[in-house]
C-alpha positions in Angstrom: -53.5 -49.6 -12.0 -56.4 -47.6 -13.5 -55.3 -44.6 -11.4 -51.8 -44.9 -12.8 -53.1 -45.0 -16.4 -55.4 -42.0 -15.7 -52.4 -40.1 -14.3 -50.3 -40.8 -17.4 -53.1 -39.6 -19.7 -53.3 -36.3 -17.7 -49.6 -35.9 -17.8 -49.6 -36.5 -21.6 -52.4 -33.9 -22.2 -50.6 -31.3 -20.1 -47.5 -32.0 -22.1 -49.3 -31.3 -25.3 -50.8 -28.0 -23.9 -47.5 -26.7 -22.6 -45.6 -27.9 -25.6 -47.8 -25.7 -27.9 -46.7 -22.6 -25.8 -43.0 -23.3 -25.6 -42.3 -22.3 -29.3 -39.4 -24.6 -29.5 -37.4 -22.8 -26.7 -34.8 -25.2 -25.4 -32.5 -24.7 -22.4 -28.7 -24.8 -22.9 -26.8 -27.2 -20.7 -23.0 -26.6 -20.2 -21.0 -29.9 -20.2 -17.3 -30.2 -19.3 -14.8 -32.8 -20.2 -11.1 -33.6 -21.0 -9.8 -32.2 -24.3 -7.4 -35.0 -24.9 -8.8 -38.4 -23.6 -9.8 -40.5 -26.6 -11.9 -42.5 -27.2 -14.0 -41.1 -24.3 -13.7 -37.3 -25.2 -11.3 -35.2 -27.2 -11.0 -32.4 -29.7 -10.8 -33.7 -33.3 -8.5 -32.2 -36.0 -11.0 -29.4 -36.5 -11.1 -28.6 -32.8 -14.7 -30.0 -32.5 -15.7 -32.1 -29.5 -15.8 -35.8 -30.3 -15.8 -39.2 -28.6 -18.1 -41.6 -26.7 -18.9 -39.1 -23.9 -19.7 -36.3 -26.3 -22.1 -38.4 -28.4 -23.8 -39.8 -25.3 -24.2 -36.3 -23.9 -25.8 -35.1 -27.2 -28.3 -38.0 -27.0 -29.1 -37.2 -23.3 -29.6 -33.5 -24.1 -32.0 -34.4 -26.9 -33.9 -36.6 -24.4 -34.1 -33.7 -21.9 -35.0 -31.2 -24.7 -31.8 -29.2 -24.1 -29.1 -27.8 -26.2 -25.6 -29.1 -25.2 -22.6 -26.7 -25.0 -19.3 -28.5 -24.5 -16.2 -27.0 -22.7 -13.3 -29.3 -23.1 -10.0 -28.5 -21.4 -7.4 -30.0 -19.1 -8.9 -32.1 -16.4 -7.8 -29.9 -13.5 -9.4 -26.8 -15.3 -12.7 -28.8 -15.8 -12.9 -29.6 -12.1 -12.3 -26.0 -11.3 -15.1 -24.9 -13.6 -17.5 -27.4 -12.0 -16.5 -26.2 -8.5 -17.0 -22.5 -9.5 -20.3 -23.1 -11.2 -19.1 -22.2 -14.7 -20.4 -25.6 -16.1 -23.5 -27.6 -15.2 -21.9 -31.0 -15.1 -18.9 -33.3 -16.1 -19.8 -36.0 -18.6 -17.2 -38.5 -17.4 -16.0 -38.9 -13.8 -15.0 -42.1 -12.0 -17.2 -42.6 -8.9 -15.4 -42.7 -5.5 -16.6 -42.2 -2.0 -14.4 -39.1 -1.6 -15.9 -37.4 -4.7 -19.4 -38.4 -3.7 -19.1 -36.1 -0.7 -18.7 -33.2 -3.1 -20.8 -34.0 -6.1 -24.0 -35.8 -7.1 -23.3 -38.8 -9.4 -25.6 -40.3 -12.0 -26.1 -44.1 -12.5 -23.0 -45.5 -14.3 -23.2 -45.5 -18.1 -20.0 -47.5 -18.6 -16.9 -48.7 -16.7 -13.3 -47.6 -16.8 -10.2 -49.4 -15.7 -6.4 -49.5 -16.1 -4.4 -52.2 -17.7 -0.8 -53.3 -17.8 0.8 -52.6 -21.2 4.1 -54.4 -21.7 6.7 -54.5 -24.4 6.5 -57.5 -26.7 9.1 -60.1 -26.0 9.7 -58.9 -22.4 8.5 -62.2 -21.0 5.9 -60.5 -18.8 2.7 -62.6 -18.9 0.8 -61.4 -15.8 0.9 -58.8 -13.1 3.0 -61.1 -10.9 5.8 -60.8 -13.4 6.0 -57.0 -12.7 7.4 -57.2 -9.2 10.9 -56.1 -10.2 10.1 -54.4 -13.5 10.7 -50.8 -14.6 7.2 -49.2 -14.7 6.2 -45.8 -16.2 2.9 -44.0 -15.5 1.4 -40.5 -15.7 2.3 -38.0 -13.0 -0.2 -38.2 -10.0 -1.9 -41.3 -11.3 -3.5 -43.4 -8.5 -1.9 -46.5 -10.1 1.2 -45.6 -8.2 -0.7 -46.4 -4.9 -1.9 -49.7 -6.4 1.7 -50.9 -6.9 2.3 -50.7 -3.2 -0.5 -53.3 -2.7 1.2 -56.0 -4.8 4.6 -55.7 -2.9 6.1 -54.0 -5.9 10.0 -53.8 -5.7 10.9 -52.3 -9.0 11.3 -48.7 -10.1 8.6 -46.2 -11.0 8.9 -43.2 -13.3 6.3 -40.5 -13.8 5.8 -38.6 -17.1 3.4 -35.7 -18.0 0.9 -37.8 -20.1 -0.2 -41.4 -20.7 0.8 -41.0 -24.3 4.4 -40.2 -23.2 4.4 -43.4 -21.1 3.4 -45.6 -24.0 5.9 -44.0 -26.4 8.7 -44.6 -24.0 7.6 -48.2 -23.4 7.5 -48.7 -27.2 11.1 -47.5 -27.4 12.1 -50.1 -24.8 13.0 -47.5 -22.1 10.7 -49.3 -19.6 9.3 -52.8 -19.1 5.7 -51.9 -18.6 3.2 -48.9 -18.4 0.0 -48.6 -16.4 -2.6 -46.5 -18.3 -6.4 -46.4 -18.9 -7.3 -49.4 -21.0 -9.5 -47.8 -23.6 -7.3 -44.7 -23.8 -4.1 -46.8 -24.1 -5.5 -49.0 -26.8 -6.6 -46.0 -28.8 -3.1 -44.5 -28.6 -1.4 -47.8 -29.6 -3.6 -47.9 -32.7 -3.3 -44.2 -33.6 0.5 -44.0 -33.1 1.1 -47.5 -34.5 3.1 -48.6 -31.4 4.0 -52.0 -32.8 6.1 -53.2 -29.9 3.4 -53.1 -27.3 0.9 -55.7 -26.1 -1.6 -55.5 -23.3 -2.4 -57.8 -20.3 -6.2 -58.2 -20.0 -6.1 -58.0 -16.2 -8.5 -55.2 -15.1 -7.2 -53.1 -12.2 -8.7 -50.1 -10.5 -12.1 -50.7 -12.1 -14.4 -47.7 -11.6 -18.0 -46.8 -12.5 -18.0 -44.0 -15.1 -20.8 -41.5 -14.4 -22.1 -37.9 -14.9 -21.2 -35.6 -12.0 -22.8 -32.3 -11.0 -23.6 -30.2 -8.0 -27.3 -30.0 -9.1 -29.1 -33.0 -7.7 -32.2 -32.3 -9.8 -30.1 -32.3 -13.0 -28.6 -35.7 -12.0 -32.1 -37.2 -11.5 -33.1 -36.1 -15.0 -29.9 -37.6 -16.4 -30.8 -40.9 -14.7 -34.2 -40.9 -16.4 -32.7 -40.1 -19.8 -30.0 -42.8 -19.3 -32.7 -45.3 -18.4 -34.5 -44.6 -21.7 -31.3 -44.9 -23.8 -30.5 -48.2 -22.0 -34.0 -49.4 -22.6 -34.2 -48.7 -26.3 -30.7 -50.1 -26.9 -28.9 -46.8 -27.9 -26.5 -47.0 -25.0 -25.3 -50.5 -26.0 -24.9 -49.2 -29.6 -22.6 -46.4 -28.4 -20.6 -48.9 -26.4 -20.0 -51.1 -29.4 -19.2 -48.1 -31.7 -16.5 -46.6 -29.5 -15.2 -49.5 -27.3 -15.6 -52.7 -29.4 -12.1 -52.4 -31.0 -10.4 -52.0 -27.7 -12.2 -54.3 -25.3 -12.2 -58.1 -25.1 -15.6 -58.0 -23.4 -17.7 -54.9 -23.0 -19.0 -54.2 -19.4 -22.7 -54.7 -19.0 -24.5 -51.9 -17.4 -28.0 -52.6 -16.1 -30.2 -49.6 -15.5 -33.5 -51.6 -15.3 -34.7 -53.8 -12.5 -37.2 -56.5 -12.9 -39.6 -54.7 -10.7 -40.9 -51.1 -10.6 -41.1 -50.7 -14.4 -44.4 -48.8 -14.1 -42.9 -46.5 -11.6 -39.9 -45.9 -13.9 -42.2 -45.0 -16.7 -44.1 -42.6 -14.4 -40.9 -41.0 -13.5 -40.0 -40.7 -17.2 -43.3 -38.9 -17.9 -42.7 -36.7 -14.9 -39.4 -35.8 -16.3 -41.0 -34.8 -19.6 -43.5 -32.7 -17.7 -40.6 -31.0 -15.8 -38.8 -30.4 -19.0 -41.8 -28.6 -20.5 -42.1 -26.4 -17.4 -38.4 -25.6 -17.4 -38.6 -24.7 -21.1 -41.5 -22.5 -20.5 -39.7 -20.6 -17.7 -36.6 -20.1 -19.8 -38.0 -19.1 -23.2 -36.0 -16.0 -23.2 -32.7 -17.8 -23.4 -32.3 -17.8 -27.2 -30.0 -14.8 -27.1 -28.0 -16.2 -24.3 -27.6 -19.4 -26.3 -26.0 -17.5 -29.2 -23.8 -15.6 -26.7 -22.7 -18.8 -25.0 -22.0 -20.3 -28.4 -19.7 -17.4 -29.2 -18.0 -17.8 -25.8 -17.5 -21.5 -26.5 -15.8 -20.7 -29.8 -13.6 -18.2 -28.0 -12.6 -20.8 -25.4 -11.6 -23.2 -28.1 -9.5 -20.5 -29.7 -7.8 -19.7 -26.4 -7.1 -23.4 -25.8 -5.5 -23.6 -29.3 -3.4 -20.6 -28.5 -2.3 -22.1 -25.2 -1.2 -25.2 -27.0 0.8 -23.2 -29.5 2.4 -21.2 -26.7 3.3 -24.4 -24.9 5.1 -25.6 -28.1 6.9 -22.3 -28.4 8.1 -22.5 -24.8 9.4 -26.0 -25.3 11.4 -24.8 -28.3 12.8 -21.6 -26.7 16.2 -21.2 -25.2 14.8 -21.3 -21.7 15.1 -24.7 -19.8 12.0 -25.4 -17.7 12.1 -27.9 -14.9 10.3 -29.5 -12.0 12.1 -31.1 -9.1 11.4 -32.3 -5.6 12.7 -29.9 -2.9 13.3 -32.7 -0.4 15.4 -35.0 -2.7 16.3 -32.4 -5.4 15.4 -35.2 -8.0 14.3 -34.0 -11.4 10.6 -34.8 -12.2 10.5 -32.9 -15.5 12.9 -30.9 -17.7 12.1 -29.4 -21.1 13.6 -30.6 -24.4 15.6 -27.3 -24.6 18.1 -28.9 -22.2 19.7 -30.2 -25.4 21.6 -26.9 -25.7 24.0 -28.3 -23.1 24.3 -31.7 -24.6 21.6 -33.6 -22.6 18.2 -35.1 -23.4 15.2 -34.9 -21.1 14.9 -38.7 -21.1 18.5 -39.2 -20.0 18.3 -36.9 -17.1 15.0 -38.1 -15.8 15.4 -41.8 -16.5 18.9 -41.8 -14.9 17.4 -40.3 -11.7 19.6 -37.2 -12.0 19.3 -34.5 -9.3 19.4 -30.8 -9.8 22.8 -30.6 -8.0 24.5 -33.3 -10.0 25.5 -30.9 -12.8 26.0 -27.8 -10.7 29.6 -26.5 -10.0 30.7 -27.8 -6.6 31.5 -24.3 -5.4 27.9 -23.1 -6.0 26.0 -26.1 -4.5 26.0 -25.1 -0.9 24.8 -21.6 -1.6 21.8 -23.0 -3.6 20.9 -25.5 -1.0 21.1 -22.9 1.8 18.8 -20.6 -0.3 16.2 -23.4 -0.7 16.4 -24.4 3.0 15.8 -20.8 4.1 12.7 -20.5 1.9 9.5 -19.9 3.9 6.9 -22.6 3.9 4.2 -20.3 2.5 3.0 -20.7 -1.2 4.2 -19.5 -3.5 7.9 -18.8 -2.6 10.0 -17.4 -5.4 13.8 -16.9 -5.7 16.4 -15.9 -8.3 20.0 -17.1 -8.4 23.1 -17.3 -10.6 25.3 -20.3 -10.6 27.6 -22.4 -12.8 26.7 -25.8 -14.4 28.6 -28.3 -16.5 27.4 -29.4 -20.0 27.9 -32.9 -21.3 31.5 -32.1 -22.3 32.3 -30.7 -18.9 32.4 -27.1 -20.1 31.2 -24.5 -17.6 28.2 -22.3 -18.2 26.7 -19.5 -16.1 22.9 -19.7 -15.8 20.2 -17.5 -14.4 17.6 -19.5 -12.5 14.1 -18.2 -11.5 12.1 -20.7 -9.5 8.9 -20.9 -7.4 8.3 -23.5 -4.6 4.8 -24.8 -4.1 3.3 -27.7 -2.1 1.0 -30.4 -3.4 -2.1 -31.8 -1.6 0.1 -34.2 0.3 2.3 -31.4 1.5 5.3 -32.4 -0.6 7.3 -29.4 -1.9 8.2 -29.0 -5.6 10.4 -26.4 -7.3 9.2 -25.2 -10.7 11.5 -22.9 -12.6 13.4 -22.0 -15.7 17.1 -21.5 -16.5 18.8 -19.4 -19.1 22.4 -19.4 -20.2 23.9 -16.0 -19.3 27.6 -16.9 -19.9 28.1 -14.2 -22.5 26.4 -11.6 -20.2 28.7 -12.6 -17.2 31.7 -12.3 -19.5 30.6 -8.9 -20.5 30.0 -7.8 -16.9 33.5 -9.0 -16.1 34.9 -6.9 -18.9 32.8 -3.9 -17.9 34.1 -4.1 -14.3 37.7 -4.3 -15.5 37.0 -1.3 -17.8 35.4 0.6 -14.9 38.4 -0.1 -12.6 40.8 1.1 -15.3 38.7 4.2 -15.9 38.6 5.0 -12.2 42.4 4.5 -12.0 42.8 6.9 -15.0 40.4 9.4 -13.3 42.4 9.3 -10.1 45.7 9.8 -12.1 44.1 12.7 -14.0 43.0 14.3 -10.7 46.5 14.0 -9.3 48.0 15.4 -12.4 45.5 18.3 -12.5 46.2 19.0 -8.8 50.0 19.2 -9.6 49.4 21.3 -12.7 47.1 23.6 -10.7 49.8 24.1 -8.0 52.6 24.6 -10.4 50.7 27.2 -12.5 48.8 29.1 -9.8 51.8 29.5 -7.5 53.9 31.7 -9.9 50.8 33.4 -11.1 50.0 34.3 -7.5 53.3 36.0 -7.3 53.0 37.8 -10.6 49.5 39.2 -9.9 50.3 40.0 -6.3 53.5 41.9 -7.2 51.6 43.8 -10.0 48.9 44.8 -7.5 51.6 46.0 -5.0 53.4 48.0 -7.8 50.1 49.6 -8.9 49.7 51.0 -5.5 53.1 52.7 -5.6 53.8 56.0 -7.2 54.6 55.7 -10.9 54.2 57.6 -14.1 51.4 57.0 -16.6 53.5 54.8 -19.0 54.7 52.5 -16.2 51.2 52.2 -14.8 49.8 51.4 -18.3 52.4 48.6 -18.6 51.5 47.2 -15.2 47.8 47.2 -16.1 48.6 45.3 -19.3 50.7 42.7 -17.3 47.9 42.4 -14.7 45.3 42.0 -17.4 47.3 39.3 -19.2 47.9 37.5 -15.9 44.3 37.5 -15.1 43.4 36.2 -18.6 45.9 33.4 -18.1 44.5 32.6 -14.7 41.0 32.6 -16.2 42.0 30.1 -18.9 43.7 27.8 -16.3 40.7 28.0 -14.0 38.3 27.2 -16.8 40.3 24.1 -17.9 40.5 22.8 -14.3 36.9 23.6 -13.6 35.7 21.9 -16.8 37.7 18.8 -15.9 36.1 18.7 -12.4 32.6 19.1 -14.0 33.3 16.4 -16.5 34.4 13.9 -13.8 31.5 14.9 -11.5 33.9 16.2 -8.8 32.7 19.8 -8.7 30.2 20.3 -5.9 28.1 23.3 -4.9 28.8 25.1 -1.6 25.6 27.1 -0.8 25.6 29.9 1.7 23.9 33.3 2.4 24.7 36.2 0.2 23.3 39.5 -1.1 22.8 39.1 -4.9 22.5 42.9 -5.4 25.8 43.5 -3.6 27.4 40.7 -5.7 26.3 42.3 -9.0 27.5 45.8 -7.8 30.9 44.6 -6.8 31.4 42.5 -10.0 30.4 45.4 -12.3 32.7 47.7 -10.3 35.7 45.4 -10.7 35.0 45.2 -14.5 34.8 49.0 -14.8 38.1 49.4 -12.9 39.9 46.8 -15.0 38.3 47.3 -18.4 40.5 47.4 -21.4 38.1 48.9 -23.9 37.4 52.5 -22.9 34.5 53.0 -25.4 32.2 50.4 -23.7 29.7 51.3 -21.0 29.7 48.4 -18.5 26.5 48.7 -16.3 24.0 46.8 -14.3 20.2 46.8 -13.8 18.7 45.1 -10.8 15.0 44.9 -10.1 13.8 46.4 -6.8 11.9 43.3 -5.8 15.1 41.2 -5.7 15.5 40.2 -2.0 18.5 41.4 0.0 19.7 37.9 0.8 19.2 34.4 -0.7 20.9 31.0 -0.1 22.9 29.6 -3.0 26.5 29.1 -4.3 27.7 32.7 -4.6 31.1 31.7 -6.0 29.7 29.7 -8.8 27.1 32.4 -9.6 29.9 34.9 -9.7 31.9 32.6 -12.1 28.9 32.4 -14.4 28.4 36.1 -14.5 32.2 36.7 -14.9 32.4 34.3 -17.9 29.4 35.9 -19.6 30.6 39.4 -19.0 34.1 38.6 -20.3 32.5 37.0 -23.4 30.3 40.0 -24.0 33.2 42.5 -23.6 35.4 40.4 -25.9 32.9 40.7 -28.8 31.8 44.3 -28.2 33.9 47.1 -29.6 31.5 50.0 -28.8 28.2 50.6 -27.1 27.4 48.9 -23.8 27.4 45.6 -21.9 24.7 45.1 -19.2 24.1 42.6 -16.4 20.4 42.6 -15.3 18.4 40.6 -12.7 14.7 40.3 -12.1 12.3 38.0 -10.2 10.9 35.2 -12.4 8.9 33.3 -9.8 8.5 33.7 -6.1 7.0 31.3 -3.4 7.1 31.2 0.3 10.5 29.4 0.5 12.0 29.7 -2.9 12.8 32.2 -5.6 13.9 31.9 -9.2 15.9 34.9 -10.6 16.3 35.6 -14.3 19.7 37.0 -15.1 20.7 38.5 -18.5 24.0 39.6 -19.9 23.3 41.7 -23.0 25.6 43.6 -25.3 25.7 45.7 -28.5 28.5 43.5 -30.0 28.9 41.7 -33.3 26.2 39.0 -32.5 26.2 35.6 -34.2 24.5 33.7 -36.9 21.2 32.0 -36.0 22.5 28.6 -37.1 25.4 28.9 -34.6 23.3 29.8 -31.6 22.5 26.1 -30.8 26.2 25.2 -30.7 27.5 28.1 -28.7 27.5 26.2 -25.4 29.3 23.2 -26.7 32.8 22.3 -25.5 35.4 24.5 -27.3 32.5 26.0 -29.3 32.7 29.4 -31.0 30.0 31.3 -32.8 32.0 31.5 -36.1 35.4 30.0 -36.9 36.1 32.9 -39.3 36.5 35.3 -36.4 38.9 33.1 -34.3 41.9 35.1 -35.3 40.4 38.4 -34.1 38.8 37.1 -30.9 40.9 34.6 -29.1 40.0 32.3 -26.2 39.9 28.7 -25.0 36.3 28.2 -26.0 35.5 26.8 -22.6 33.9 29.7 -20.9 30.3 29.3 -22.3 30.5 25.5 -22.0 31.4 25.9 -18.3 28.5 28.4 -17.9 26.0 25.8 -19.2 27.4 23.1 -17.0 27.4 25.3 -13.9 23.8 26.5 -14.5 22.6 22.9 -15.0 24.5 21.9 -11.8 22.6 24.7 -10.0 19.3 23.2 -11.5 18.8 26.2 -13.8 18.4 27.0 -17.5 20.5 29.0 -19.9 19.8 30.1 -23.4 20.9 32.8 -25.9 19.2 35.2 -28.3 21.3 36.8 -31.0 21.5 38.2 -34.5 24.5 39.0 -36.6 25.4 42.7 -36.1 22.6 43.3 -33.5 24.3 42.1 -30.3 23.5 39.1 -28.0 21.5 38.4 -24.9 22.5 35.5 -22.7 19.7 34.5 -20.2 20.1 32.2 -17.3 17.5 31.3 -14.7 18.7 30.1 -11.3 16.6 28.9 -8.3 17.6 30.0 -4.7 16.2 29.5 -1.3 14.9 32.5 0.7 16.3 33.4 4.1 15.4 35.9 6.9 19.0 37.2 7.1 19.2 41.0 7.5 22.0 43.5 6.6 23.5 43.2 10.0 24.2 39.6 9.5 26.7 40.2 6.6 29.6 42.5 7.1 31.2 44.4 4.3 34.8 45.2 5.1 37.3 47.3 3.1 40.8 46.0 3.8 42.3 49.3 2.7 40.5 51.2 5.4 41.3 48.8 8.3 44.3 48.6 10.5 44.7 45.4 12.5 47.3 44.7 15.1 47.6 40.9 14.6 50.6 38.5 14.7 50.6 36.3 11.5 52.8 33.3 10.7 53.2 32.9 6.9 54.3 29.4 6.0 55.3 29.6 2.2 58.2 28.1 0.3 57.9 30.2 -2.8 59.9 33.4 -2.4 57.7 35.5 -4.7 54.5 34.5 -2.9 56.3 35.2 0.4 57.2 38.7 -0.7 53.7 39.5 -2.1 51.7 38.2 0.8 54.0 39.7 3.5 53.8 43.2 1.9 50.0 43.0 1.7 49.7 41.9 5.4 52.1 44.6 6.6 50.1 47.1 4.6 47.1 46.1 6.8 49.2 46.8 9.9 49.9 43.2 10.7 53.1 41.7 12.1 54.4 38.9 9.9 56.8 36.0 10.5 57.8 33.9 7.5 58.6 30.2 7.6 60.1 28.5 4.5 59.2 24.9 5.6 57.1 23.0 7.9 59.9 22.3 10.4 60.7 26.0 10.5 57.0 26.8 11.1 56.9 24.4 14.1 60.0 26.0 15.6 58.5 29.5 15.3 55.1 28.3 16.6 56.8 26.9 19.8 58.4 30.3 20.5 55.3 32.5 19.9 51.5 32.6 20.0 50.1 33.6 16.6 46.6 35.1 15.9 46.5 33.4 12.5 48.7 30.9 10.5 48.6 31.2 6.7 49.7 27.7 5.6 50.6 26.6 2.1 49.6 22.9 1.6 52.4 22.0 -0.8 55.6 22.3 1.3 58.9 20.5 0.9 59.8 17.6 3.2 56.6 18.0 5.3 53.2 18.9 3.7 50.8 21.5 5.1 48.3 18.9 6.4 51.0 17.2 8.6 52.1 20.6 9.9 48.5 21.4 10.8 48.1 18.2 12.8 51.3 18.8 14.7 50.3 22.3 15.5 46.9 21.2 16.8 48.6 18.6 19.0 50.9 21.3 20.5 47.9 23.5 21.1 46.1 20.9 23.2 49.2 20.7 25.4 49.7 24.5 25.6 45.9 25.3 26.0 45.9 27.9 23.2 44.3 28.1 19.7 45.3 29.8 16.5 43.2 30.2 13.3 44.8 28.3 10.4 44.0 29.4 6.8 45.1 27.1 4.0 46.7 28.6 0.9 46.1 26.0 -1.9 46.3 25.9 -5.7 43.5 23.2 -5.9 40.8 22.4 -3.3 38.9 19.2 -4.3 36.4 17.6 -2.1 39.0 15.1 -1.0 41.5 17.8 -0.2 38.9 19.7 1.9 37.9 16.5 3.8 41.6 15.8 4.7 42.1 19.5 5.7 39.0 19.7 7.9 40.0 16.4 9.6 43.4 17.8 10.3 42.0 21.0 11.9 42.2 23.7 9.1 39.7 26.4 9.6 39.4 28.2 6.2 40.6 27.9 2.5 42.0 30.5 0.1 42.7 29.5 -3.5 45.7 30.8 -5.3 46.1 33.4 -6.8 45.0 35.0 -3.6 42.1 37.4 -3.6 43.4 39.7 -0.8 39.9 41.0 0.0 38.8 37.4 0.7 42.0 36.8 2.6 41.5 39.9 4.8 37.9 38.9 5.5 38.9 35.4 6.6 41.8 36.6 8.8 39.8 39.2 10.6 36.5 37.3 10.6 36.4 36.7 14.4 37.4 40.2 15.2 34.6 41.7 13.0 32.0 39.5 14.6 
């Protein structure tokens, strides 16, 4: 005994010595608990921790010379913090053998149990009266397992919180509720639930302890608890917080009749260890302030989460939880009221997810769920129809995620949104699209017909004028023919621009890239303008940089069209001086080149304010000059569309009275083609002994084309229809067949197919060149499938025609 007293004196002296050096430095201990579990622990109206556990923890921390820091949240979050080491201990956890394998538990500081709460006047006097009752409890509560031990045969409903269970019981929805006794009595008093009484049977009694992963900390807690129990403070806390709710307070004995001296020694050892720990952690003052700030931030985040939860419940989205196996609803948000239901009605009546789904959509939903993989999480989106309470149909968008609980049961969590108006809009848009596509097809067919009807007579007019110009005539006759030819070409340019613009607008115009010589293209184009120019006082010229490659890959025809439109525009607004087409390299790489073209003139120019609108549809630089300078206004708009289609840029620089400069930058691919790969043929200098079959129903086009072919030294047979062409083909073998696609009785594509069939039987082959007024992508596909080799667009460019007819011979 003397040795023990001596040891206590030594410990006391050491405590005084170390206490003088600690300078009041106290260690902070982080304590976790439930944010909404009164009277044990909760956040009061000012969001400060309160309750029995909180007050007890403060007294224990004072005993251990520590500063408590509370982190109250949802129970699952608190458990996660403890597992991850973010808090030191939990201040209230029911002791179980399973949990004892994971955590260290203190000696119990109180007890917790569940009670049966019943509705007054229900006639239920004891637990034996509950066998066939309707019982409500919190989701996941272990009380559900307890019911199976008393041969319970009634119905069980689960709700998110114990407070929800008691409120539904008070309304008379259920016969009884199983909730924590103290917590339930607190709610009954706070919410004034006047129709509820409690059965004083205690079920599922558990010891309420501190839990931690730190064994040493739990040992210190036990010492502090022993002291509070000894001096009566623990009993005082019990009476303060539990007396209004308990018939008889549980007695917790922390002292034994023996070993009191040993307990006191342990207490002093605890003090000694506290001093040592305080000395080792004297530098934690700053950390304490930091943790205090973090605690405040956590409280703010928790408040924000609560507000967000309220916003979600009041939104137009309907959130739900249902069992995947039974498709029974476990929870559905109050926003279901938008379809005439209440959450209580759907859950209490045992409604399933499929009960309100349109019968035509049920199988598809079930198949989608059944095909879901068993991995977590598994998400899906679906559209289906539901009925509201008045049997009206609504389209909903449903996003869900399937997860499995600890027992392996699958649950679907998701939200639905009414998208009936969007579905109706989609239906209208689809109908509008179908109508637009039908109108587009009709427009294409109309344009194809217009193209054929206009180009065919123009082909005759321009062809005959060309024939006449090559005959001997006096100066006045030749001048008249030149004027007629110019007018015909102008008319053809307008028609071509209108049709091309329509194709561009509808997205039907496609590029046809190939190898060509840009220098030769510019030379030939300038030469044709010089020969056909109407204004003698204008110098039409070109300037091509020496570093422009001989051959590139691109759409030569569309590039020629851009240059032609710009040159025509420049000549139209230039009365004297010059018009120049130039080309120079802008950028050059191993495989690609960008060429900068420019059409400049010394014409009237335009106002700066009008430059930005010059490429608009039907746009002109100045409406005041329209009477003097006529035109469709489409040429420059087509230029811009074609340049953009070729992935290029176009812009203009101009001033009134100082001329204009139209720039366009086009990318091309480089090629190794040499001069020998591209032949230049002059039809006028060649004489070809070839037998040609011309299939054309228009007399003028027949005459013009036949005269030109015979001029080249070719023999020509003419067929007025497809049937006549087949008869002539059976009698002779032709080198080339010129076939108009628009023929009476039998169209040109059908004629081509029949000729190819005859060729397979006869073992011969003739080139077929189509003469067409319009060649859309669809027309070309049909022609190629039928066996047509080449295309020539009316009015026929005889240089192109000669090259196509004699192509094989030249090669």
